[in-house]
Residue, then its C-alpha position, 0 to 999 in steps of 0.5 A: m500499499l502507498r500509505d506504508i511505504r516510508t524511508n527513516y532518514q538518517k544519514y546526515e544532519l544539517t546546522e546553523s554552524s555547518i551551513q555555508k553562510n551564502p546560499i549559493k555556495q551551499l548549493t554549490k557544495w551539495l551538487e559537488e557531493a551529489v555529483k561525488e556519490k554519483v547520484q542520478e541526474p544531479t542536475a535535475m530540477v523541477l521547474s514550476t512557472i505559472d500560466s495565463v489563468g495562474n495555474p502553476e506547471s512543473r517539469v524537469v530541466l538540467l541545470k547548466d550553470l551555477n554562479t554568482g548571478g544564479l542558475v542557468f538552464y536553457t530551453n526552446y523560447e517558444s515552449k511553454k515554459g518560455r513563453q510562460i516566463e515571458s509573460n510572469k518571470h517569478v519561478s521556482v525550482v526544486f532539487f531531490w537527491p534521495e540518495l543523499e536524502r536532500q532537497v533544496r527548494i529555490k524561488g526567484t525571477a528568470e530572465k533571459i541570458s546573453t545571445e552570446d553566452s547562449e550562442a557560446y553553450f550551443l555549439s559546446r553541445p553535441v551535434d545531434s542536440q544541436l539538431g535537435a533544438w531546430a527540429s523540435p517544435q517544443s510543446r506544439v501538437i504535432e501531427n505523428r512521431e514522423f514529423l519529428d523524424e522528418n524535421y530532423r533529417r531534414y535539418q541533418e541534410q541542411f547543415k551537412g558539412r557545416e557549423i550548426q547555428k543556434p536557432p533564434h528561439w532557443g537559449g538560456f534563462c537565468i533564475r535570480p534567486s530571492y528565496f531558498e530552502f535546504w531540507q536534510g532529512r533526519s530521523n522520526r520525520l524531525h527533519d533539518r529545514l534552513e531557509f534563507i531570505l534575502a533582505e536587501d543585499s544580505w541573506q537572512i537565515n531562519r530554521l523551519a519545524p519539518 
């Protein structure tokens, strides 16, 4: 039965004295540990956006850069998430690493990165991924799988023997965070939860009840 599934978390703890005072540094630390422990898809994050009538939509995207400015991911700007961010820049993301019994929730605003940075990343991608960005009208209704495969073959022929340029509708978003919550599973459901709230230029840290 679903109600009988439970795990008693007891690997680690998270305290005010052990956490980094800057949440970007703490997230970097936990990401590095997730990579070191070879967790599956350590950079996968659930991105939530808001549609035109106020309903949330969530999907998994991959973090491709993390720096002092925020969290960067790439997508088709004409996709559902791209169009939703265009009309409402407020987003949230969630990382979950069950192997480490950890979760991170982040809220902030998303904005497009520069065309130059998007182009630089696009050119670093495998050729198949570059062609896929051209071939897929992401989030649009298509008649069948054959449409997608034929589109891919068409662009494969079009770019044969030359560099594949970034599509104009494709690029990166940077999430500028204003809130973090770091969650470390603990025994008896008494988990450690420490939140960071951005107040002007500094981060306020609070402990939350589990």
